[in-house]
C-alpha atoms as one frame of an Amber mdcrd trajectory, in Angstrom:
protein
   0.000   0.000   0.000   1.051   3.597  -0.579   1.942   5.567   2.566   0.469
   9.039   2.969   1.518  11.437   5.708  -0.860  14.347   6.336  -0.356  17.401
   8.538  -3.325  19.714   9.041  -2.106  23.240   9.744  -3.923  26.490  10.343
  -3.257  27.736   6.805  -2.315  24.707   4.680  -2.823  20.958   4.840   0.361
  19.148   3.762   0.710  15.745   2.093   3.742  13.497   1.622   3.136  10.366
  -0.450   5.636   7.498  -0.236   5.145   4.862  -2.899   7.614   2.426  -4.483
  10.604   4.261  -3.040   9.551   7.688  -4.338   8.220  10.724  -2.501   5.602
  13.200  -3.739   4.534  16.321  -1.883   1.359  18.348  -2.128  -0.402  21.231
  -0.352  -3.980  22.441  -0.234  -5.583  25.287   1.695  -6.909  24.138   5.053
 -10.619  24.136   5.824 -10.685  24.904   9.565 -14.444  24.492   9.965 -14.253
  20.935   8.572 -10.588  19.777   8.412 -11.470  16.508   6.720 -12.610  18.399
   3.598  -9.061  19.610   2.864  -7.758  16.055   3.316 -10.349  14.575   0.982
  -9.581  17.255  -1.587  -5.832  16.592  -1.377  -6.294  12.836  -1.805  -8.461
  13.500  -4.850  -5.942  15.952  -6.363  -3.172  13.395  -5.885  -5.270  10.885
  -7.829  -5.221   8.287  -5.041  -7.629   5.449  -4.349  -8.442   5.386  -0.593
  -8.497   1.589  -0.416  -4.828   1.528  -1.456  -3.680   3.998   1.221  -2.120
   3.683   4.654  -2.516   7.146   6.192  -0.766   8.692   9.186  -2.405  11.923
  10.186  -1.449  14.834  12.424  -4.651  16.486  13.596  -5.399  19.879  15.157
  -8.999  18.956  15.950  -8.359  18.234  19.640  -6.198  21.342  20.054  -8.730
  23.623  18.383 -11.574  22.183  20.451  -9.677  23.090  23.638  -8.502  26.536
  22.522 -11.864  27.547  21.071 -13.959  26.071  23.893 -15.975  23.963  21.459
 -15.775  20.595  23.168 -18.617  18.376  24.279 -20.805  19.302  27.266 -19.075
  17.343  30.037 -19.886  16.476  33.655 -17.035  16.215  36.157 -17.349  13.599
  38.916 -15.130  13.565  42.002 -15.238  12.765  45.717 -17.415  14.587  48.209
 -15.978  17.915  49.237 -13.852  18.275  46.079 -16.272  19.610  43.456 -14.233
  22.862  43.234 -10.972  20.991  42.610 -10.458  22.195  39.039 -11.508  25.758
  39.838  -9.111  26.060  42.781  -6.194  24.482  40.898  -2.751  25.117  42.388
  -3.464  28.723  43.380  -0.601  29.810  41.132  -0.703  33.399  39.870   0.325
  34.221  36.320   1.593  37.611  37.595   3.465  36.913  40.824   3.182  40.397
  42.328  -0.386  41.131  41.267  -2.259  40.901  44.578  -5.660  41.419  42.981
  -5.725  39.324  39.816  -9.045  39.216  37.982 -11.002  36.082  38.871 -10.806
  33.393  36.221 -13.907  31.324  35.528 -13.528  27.665  36.542 -12.918  25.281
  33.642 -16.075  23.354  34.521 -19.249  25.246  35.510 -20.249  24.371  39.104
 -23.567  22.981  37.880 -21.672  20.266  35.976 -19.540  19.201  38.966 -20.878
  16.189  40.830 -19.728  14.514  44.053 -19.908  10.912  45.176 -18.292   8.311
  47.449 -15.443   5.921  46.788 -12.664   7.918  48.450  -9.237   6.400  49.069
  -6.397   7.611  51.249  -2.831   8.225  50.098  -1.947   4.677  51.191  -4.829
   3.159  49.194  -6.966   2.479  52.282 -10.725   2.998  51.882 -11.976   6.158
  53.608 -15.520   6.373  52.217 -17.179   3.514  50.293 -19.003   3.880  46.984
 -22.530   2.654  47.732 -25.403   1.548  45.529 -27.239   4.699  46.629 -24.293
   6.778  45.434 -24.411   5.145  42.015 -28.191   5.614  41.717 -27.942   9.296
  42.642 -25.050   9.835  40.236 -26.871   8.132  37.379 -29.938  10.321  37.906
 -27.885  13.522  38.180 -25.976  12.814  34.966 -29.195  12.048  33.088 -30.727
  15.339  34.279 -27.691  17.380  33.163 -28.067  16.194  29.551 -24.322  15.865
  28.910 -22.430  14.127  26.112 -19.438  13.080  28.208 -18.433  12.368  31.815
 -14.995  12.730  33.404 -14.436  10.709  36.594 -11.564  11.765  38.845 -11.530
  10.170  42.297  -8.719  10.797  44.773  -5.801   8.348  44.564  -7.618   6.309
  41.915  -4.257   5.324  40.408  -3.808   3.059  43.458  -7.138   1.275  42.941
  -9.357   1.945  39.937 -12.294  -0.153  41.168 -14.567   2.723  42.189 -14.039
   4.612  38.940 -14.817   1.513  36.913 -17.991   0.927  38.933 -19.122   4.489
  38.186 -18.463   4.001  34.463 -20.514   0.805  34.457 -23.429   2.517  36.222
 -23.698   5.543  33.919 -26.345   5.714  31.177 -25.262   4.158  27.860 -24.160
   6.324  24.967 -21.965   8.680  26.991 -18.255   9.214  26.382 -16.743   8.279
  29.768 -13.179   9.176  30.718 -11.550   7.693  33.861  -8.533   9.323  35.475
  -7.119   5.913  36.354  -6.918   5.161  32.617  -6.062   8.594  31.218  -3.281
   9.550  33.641  -2.542   7.084  36.479  -0.123   9.471  38.193   0.013  11.594
  41.331  -1.594  15.032  41.451  -5.387  15.159  41.662  -5.559  18.563  39.913
  -3.364  17.702  36.913  -4.965  14.268  36.648  -8.413  15.869  36.821  -7.640
  18.427  34.096  -6.300  15.739  31.765  -9.331  13.538  32.385 -11.799  16.393
  31.850 -10.047  17.504  28.639 -10.046  13.925  27.387 -13.800  13.655  27.973
 -14.488  17.107  26.539 -12.654  16.609  23.227 -13.144  12.850  22.859 -16.567
  13.059  21.145 -15.268  15.825  18.858 -12.255  13.736  17.821 -14.365  10.607
  17.352 -16.826  12.514  15.181 -14.049  13.972  13.053 -12.255  10.638  12.601
 -15.575   9.011  11.756 -16.236  11.556   8.985 -12.689  11.172   7.710 -12.980
   7.389   7.639 -16.314   7.583   5.842 -14.745   9.838   3.207 -11.801   7.460
   2.732 -13.419   4.005   2.684 -10.948   1.161   2.942  -7.976   3.325   3.957
  -5.915   2.407   6.993  -5.790   5.534   9.180  -3.495   6.204  12.130  -3.067
   9.389  14.159   0.074  10.964  15.627   0.150  11.297  19.421   1.725  14.176
  21.346   4.517  11.887  22.581   5.669  10.986  19.061   4.086   7.560  18.497
   1.175   6.820  16.178  -2.063   5.120  17.202  -4.810   3.490  15.139  -7.652
   5.943  14.441 -10.308   3.742  16.030  -8.389   3.889  19.335  -7.379   7.557
  19.128 -10.623   9.064  20.397 -10.457   7.232  23.721  -7.153   9.009  24.391
  -8.006  12.313  22.705  -6.030  14.344  25.247  -2.894  12.645  23.912  -3.422
  14.273  20.497  -3.083  17.912  21.569   0.407  18.278  20.036  -0.208  15.848
  17.197   1.079  18.041  14.350   4.126  19.508  16.128   5.188  16.018  17.244
   5.258  15.014  13.573   7.593  17.877  12.766  10.063  16.836  15.444   9.896
  13.223  14.267  10.679  14.420  10.753  13.573  16.605  11.919  15.127  13.744
  13.878  14.658  11.392  10.928  16.409  13.752   8.503  19.229  14.586  10.928
  19.928  10.909  11.625  20.140  10.135   7.905  22.486  13.091   7.319  24.693
  12.217  10.298  24.078  15.509  12.101  24.073  15.995  15.866  21.909  18.057
  18.188  19.210  20.178  16.556  17.504  23.305  17.750  14.310  23.302  15.699
  11.744  25.882  14.751   8.597  25.063  12.858   7.191  28.283  11.396   3.815
  27.866   9.814   1.062  30.304   8.988  -0.240  30.869  12.519   2.452  29.974
  15.048   6.052  28.902  15.558   7.014  25.843  17.620  10.579  25.553  18.910
  12.191  22.479  20.467  15.419  20.594  21.095  16.048  17.295  19.316  19.075
  15.372  20.551  18.672  12.018  18.826  14.977  12.106  19.754  12.613  14.860
  20.917  12.497  15.454  24.656   9.244  14.677  26.463   7.615  16.555  29.312
   4.730  16.089  31.745   4.466  19.836  32.278   2.875  20.942  29.017   0.123
  23.558  28.951  -2.696  24.167  26.469  -4.960  27.187  26.699  -3.628  28.051
  30.160  -4.365  24.576  31.570  -1.751  22.002  32.618  -1.751  18.874  30.469
   0.323  16.301  32.323   0.174  13.532  29.709   3.562  12.853  28.059   4.134
  15.195  25.127   7.039  16.585  23.159   8.774  19.375  25.055   8.348  22.501
  22.976   7.652  26.194  23.293   5.027  27.829  21.082   4.520  31.490  20.227
   2.026  33.318  18.039   4.455  34.135  15.234   3.888  32.774  11.747   3.659
  33.786   8.145   0.100  34.958   8.724   0.886  36.986  11.880  -0.713  40.422
  11.557   1.305  43.634  11.943  -0.446  46.471  13.784   0.144  49.557  15.878
  -0.568  49.365  19.603  -2.168  52.121  21.692   1.193  53.850  21.997   1.833
  53.820  18.262   4.508  51.097  18.415   4.687  48.368  15.777   3.576  44.933
  17.007   3.499  41.617  15.150   1.127  38.808  16.193  -0.164  36.838  17.948
  -3.331  37.454  15.919  -3.136  35.709  12.557  -4.880  36.084   9.231  -5.089
  32.281   9.095  -6.236  30.489   5.952  -9.284  32.714   5.424  -8.857  35.485
   4.471  -5.095  34.946   4.819  -2.354  37.525   4.094  -3.199  40.466   1.848
  -1.156  38.971  -1.003  -3.391  35.864  -1.109  -6.125  37.986  -2.685  -8.880
  36.550  -0.491 -10.004  39.725   1.206  -7.228  40.211   3.760  -6.602  43.887
   4.567  -4.018  43.845   7.360  -0.357  43.270   6.416   1.343  40.114   7.644
   4.818  38.584   7.830   4.207  36.879   4.468   3.353  40.229   2.884   6.563
  41.703   4.332   8.742  38.925   2.886   7.046  39.364  -0.481   7.626  43.136
  -0.551  11.288  42.650   0.394  11.692  40.280  -2.580  12.585  37.232  -0.510
   9.302  35.575  -1.444   8.522  35.435  -5.163   5.014  36.316  -6.328   5.177
  33.983  -9.342   6.849  31.036  -7.589   4.757  30.484  -4.445   3.972  26.772
  -4.035   5.827  26.102  -7.251   3.814  28.729  -9.088   0.470  27.083  -8.319
  -0.652  30.026  -6.162   0.266  33.468  -7.577   0.608  36.241  -5.004  -0.558
  39.847  -5.343   2.573  41.949  -4.830   0.821  45.260  -5.498  -1.823  44.611
  -2.825   0.846  43.662  -0.283   2.882  46.776  -1.109  -0.167  49.032  -0.708
  -1.033  47.495   2.667   2.516  47.963   3.928   2.658  51.504   2.536  -0.461
  52.342   4.554   1.191  50.878   7.652   4.366  52.861   6.911   2.364  56.072
   6.678   0.733  55.383  10.037   4.216  54.828  11.475   5.319  58.169  10.066
   7.965  56.634   7.792   9.334  58.669   4.898  11.454  57.548   1.921  15.051
  57.162   3.031  18.240  55.282   2.099  16.741  54.167  -1.189  13.718  52.491
   0.453  10.066  53.458   0.324   7.870  53.302   3.473   6.500  49.911   2.338
   9.983  48.345   2.389  10.846  50.068   5.676   7.672  48.778   7.316   8.350
  45.310   5.917  11.868  45.308   7.356  10.507  46.366  10.750   7.971  43.522
  10.696  10.667  40.968   9.888  12.995  42.299  12.622  10.242  42.089  15.245
   9.042  38.596  14.348  12.658  37.366  14.224  13.267  38.663  17.743  10.095
  36.936  18.987  11.322  33.635  17.553  14.901  34.099  18.779  13.623  34.664
  22.304  11.542  31.481  22.083  14.638  29.557  20.971  16.573  30.950  23.952
  13.827  29.701  26.289  14.252  26.131  25.025  18.066  26.223  25.066  19.956
  28.950  26.949  17.452  29.138  29.797  17.868  25.378  30.288  21.648  25.489
  30.453  22.184  24.328  26.855  24.629  26.154  24.582  22.907  26.485  21.175
  26.161  27.271  19.347  27.215  23.599  19.486  24.355  22.363  17.312  22.437
  22.968  14.114  19.449  25.266  13.733  16.863  23.257  11.799  13.944  25.103
  10.228  10.822  23.729   8.662   7.256  24.759   8.024   6.238  26.858   5.078
   7.914  30.061   6.331  10.960  28.759   8.215  13.546  29.055   5.443  12.921
  32.779   5.085  14.135  33.445   8.633  16.701  30.755   9.383  19.866  32.803
   8.766  18.718  35.741  10.901  17.735  33.471  13.788  21.014  31.538  13.670
  22.946  34.801  13.830  20.820  36.045  16.746  21.722  32.882  18.687  25.416
  32.956  17.750  25.035  29.767  15.702  27.077  29.175  12.561  25.316  26.102
  11.127  21.760  25.592   9.935  19.784  22.853   8.219  16.924  23.364   5.792
  15.704  19.827   5.112  14.575  18.642   1.711  10.783  19.110   1.711  11.083
  21.468   4.707   7.713  22.982   3.901   6.009  19.615   4.511   8.409  18.097
   7.049   5.673  17.521   9.627   3.801  15.395   7.098   6.999  13.447   6.357
   7.484  13.006  10.096   4.114  11.257  10.294   5.590   8.482   8.156   8.875
   8.434  10.078   7.146   8.129  13.478   6.793   4.629  14.920   3.485   3.048
  15.917   3.530   2.567  19.665   2.475   3.556  23.161   3.988   5.431  26.084
   2.694   3.957  29.340   3.054   5.474  32.808   2.356   4.347  36.350   2.717
   6.092  39.707   4.954   4.252  42.208   5.997   6.616  44.973   8.771   5.775
  47.423  12.492   6.170  48.191  14.482   4.781  45.281  17.081   3.248  47.602
  14.362   1.051  49.168  13.543  -0.568  45.825  15.570  -3.468  44.546  16.625
  -3.852  40.925  14.364  -6.890  40.635  11.299  -5.042  41.993  11.672  -2.129
  39.599  12.357  -4.440  36.660   9.246  -6.491  37.454   7.049  -3.389  37.685
   8.370  -2.110  34.360   7.820  -5.520  32.769   4.189  -5.569  33.945   3.647
  -2.140  32.399   5.218  -3.351  29.138   2.979  -6.436  29.072  -0.090  -4.201
  29.232   1.160  -2.150  26.290   2.013  -5.216  24.229  -1.519  -6.531  24.636
  -2.985  -3.242  23.407  -0.697  -3.026  20.390  -1.197  -6.676  19.539  -4.947
  -6.005  19.338  -4.141  -3.325  16.719  -2.336  -5.877  14.551   1.259  -5.101
  15.575   3.532  -8.108  16.084   4.795  -8.024  19.701   8.090  -9.458  18.457
   8.724  -6.263  16.474   8.400  -3.966  19.474  11.309  -2.004  20.894  11.154
  -1.261  24.630  12.538   1.806  26.430  12.269   2.051  30.227  12.707   5.124
  32.412  11.933   6.516  35.867  10.671   9.908  37.012  12.824  10.899  39.988
  13.111  13.852  42.376  14.696  14.749  45.679  12.452  14.174  48.682  10.398
  17.312  49.203  10.521  18.481  45.590   7.432  18.896  43.432   9.023  18.397
  40.010  10.765  15.393  38.524  13.501  14.506  36.036  13.186  11.533  33.729
  16.141   9.073  33.627  16.667   5.863  31.628  16.444   2.804  33.875  19.847
   1.201  34.416  19.607  -0.242  37.921  18.887   1.516  41.221  22.427   2.701
  41.996  23.328   3.755  38.452  20.028   5.579  37.881  20.356   7.444  41.187
  23.878   8.565  40.240  22.666   9.674  36.796  19.922  11.696  38.478  22.489
  13.564  40.574  24.489  14.427  37.460  21.468  15.524  35.453  20.181  17.674
  38.330  23.586  19.346  38.585  23.704  19.977  34.828  20.129  21.284  34.653
  20.004  23.397  37.814  23.648  23.996  38.718  23.650  22.005  41.956  22.896
  18.637  43.540  21.620  17.888  47.052  22.357  15.337  49.760  18.650  14.511
  50.149  17.283  11.020  49.400  16.217  10.409  45.798  12.528   9.568  45.458
  10.940   7.411  42.766   7.682   9.003  41.585   6.586   7.063  38.509   7.573
   4.507  35.883   7.513   4.913  32.115   7.703   2.314  29.349   7.766   3.261
  25.668   6.954   0.523  23.171   7.526   1.225  19.475   7.277  -0.788  16.284
   9.476  -0.051  13.242   8.472   3.149  11.376   6.499   2.765   8.181   8.941
   4.823   6.110  12.121   3.296   4.748  15.428   5.083   4.190  15.302   8.561
   2.706  15.811   8.606  -1.072  18.985  10.255  -2.303  19.425  12.818  -5.060
  22.073  12.740  -7.765  21.905  16.263  -9.203  25.253  16.836 -10.985  27.192
  20.055 -10.666  25.901  22.609 -13.134  27.730  25.463 -14.841  24.473  27.147
 -15.874  24.084  30.738 -14.779  21.200  31.418 -12.463  18.540  34.052 -12.961
  18.772  37.115 -10.740  16.139  39.101  -8.841  16.193  42.439  -7.001  16.076
  42.229  -3.205  15.430  45.182  -0.903  18.636  46.127   0.882  20.948  44.480
  -1.664  22.925  46.753  -3.984  22.748  44.357  -6.922  20.297  41.650  -8.025
  20.925  38.301  -6.321  20.882  34.752  -7.750  17.545  32.956  -7.923  18.016
  29.174  -7.839  15.763  26.181  -7.809  16.849  23.830  -5.046  16.781  20.940
  -7.502  19.316  22.755  -9.725  21.960  22.935  -6.982  24.364  20.065  -7.514
  25.319  17.737  -4.694  28.435  19.214  -3.140  28.041  22.559  -4.917  28.606
  25.612  -2.716  26.497  28.693  -3.256  27.335  31.964  -1.538  24.692  34.366
  -0.300  22.820  36.475  -0.834  20.507  34.231  -2.856  16.915  33.053  -3.033
  16.416  29.279  -3.250  13.040  27.946  -4.393  11.297  24.608  -4.230   7.694
  23.523  -4.655   6.660  23.965  -1.001   8.982  26.562   0.559  11.505  29.331
  -0.072  14.907  29.802   1.592  16.552  33.211   1.938  20.335  32.758   2.002
  21.546  35.935   3.670  24.863  37.688   2.973  27.823  36.127   4.831  26.244
  32.669   4.523  26.909  29.851   2.079  25.011  26.661   1.354  25.868  23.149
   0.217  23.371  20.493  -0.860  23.904  16.981   0.519  23.010  13.622  -1.025
  19.519  13.717   0.542  18.763  17.117  -0.949  19.104  18.965   2.367  20.562
  22.461   2.403  23.471  22.729   4.850  24.039  26.395   5.653  27.237  27.725
   7.214  28.103  31.252   8.182  31.297  32.488   6.572
């Protein structure tokens, strides 16, 4: 069967088709109101028969449902006395010194919060039983509320899930029921409750979307990318909808790691710049995972790729604030109406319009020429902005070019600061690695961001504009399983920890086997979440025996925070990652010979003379091209700034080095 990777973005939906050792790429405009329509259109334009496809899909449906508050009407069930659990949260203030912050509405309206029995203590002992009367009252209350979904979050349910399962069995049929003991069997009633409620709230939305997609692609095998970097069969994805919140970005990191491994490169600092936002992350062999992610201001403690996201993309709108200063983002023109140059009714200038006016983006070569851009409209919009800024013609530039340059400088600084958060602020020197850009707009900014970080090497992968879709094919099918197991690490024996990890792995194997994956093909990775006694946060370490893992924790703590302590090391939870081999095979190579043909030239704002305009495919393997230059391909454009040079490797990647 042909393999098709699909990434649904805010502006474009990307496709990478892998068939008989060849890759094809394609883009269509996204349809945010019904994302499956863009996918069906792309499959049709590619001329593919659904029954012959194996699809891996990165979806924004769960994320959008959370951010836009459009999830299912959901009841929240917890123990007596704890109905305000999600509203109280951790009492953390977003502004530390604001003594009178405005009250935030609770995530769940009080009328939808229900209380019942079945309370356990921290040691697993029963404090209050769950009675038949409790179940009858709960069933009646849920029926009266007329909800689509129910989230059940009892205290310490990860120690004994019996009460939660009894509640699920007693609820009226037809409801989407989410149990905290299944969604996130870890410590922390608030974080566990948020994850469980989000899972219940977006589960029906995800199931409905995947059902429509499956109906539109009869006979196709469909899998979905999870936030932790493994793929899951579509018919099982809805039950764990909260694990899909970073589905698309996880695909991008999988693609970046896949390309870097093939090219023999080391640590990557990545930025994925699309139409609406930019995601930055660190990939050192594999993406880092975190249990401290946040979506829409809420903690999401399920394992997900560790990344930092800002509202800076090609569609980010430039505006003047109340003080008359130029601001860029986070508001975006999105897919409709899009930037002014798209000609779909957009009136406010964006980052894409600025790159077009500066000449770095070519009006007649966008998406390989399939989507002409309106340069005059973009120039007029930026001229209006320049007039409002009080700009006058100077140094050979009109106000439109000056405004465009200001927009680019501001958005670059936003992205550079995000990259510092993921590297410098975590004690990691970015100058040792490669800056890897992808997404439709990344190549236009890569040189400026590398310089801002003091980096001298950058990677623009082949098919960078659709790398997230390629990453869907490079990601392995699998599961990441977790289990709380609190206690001093020194009091556990190697055999006890190994047995607990093996039991967790057995559970995952059974699940994957039911999805048709051969257990003999699975690779197993084991790790522990550790902390010093008295700490709230953990570090994740590969399991290598009690003594060796404890010593590794001390070293990692010292490297991350600058010190280690003499306190006992505490085991908080276990993790097992099971993965099958990725669907994609080795990357195809290119054999473009060196060419003596002279390139076309184009004028670029700020450059004294026209600069070379090259198609990426025309750059020979091993050829070195000095900047400034504009490099085109069918899905993205790269701006090679002055003082930089580029070489194309055997996989078609552009390896940039600062002279």
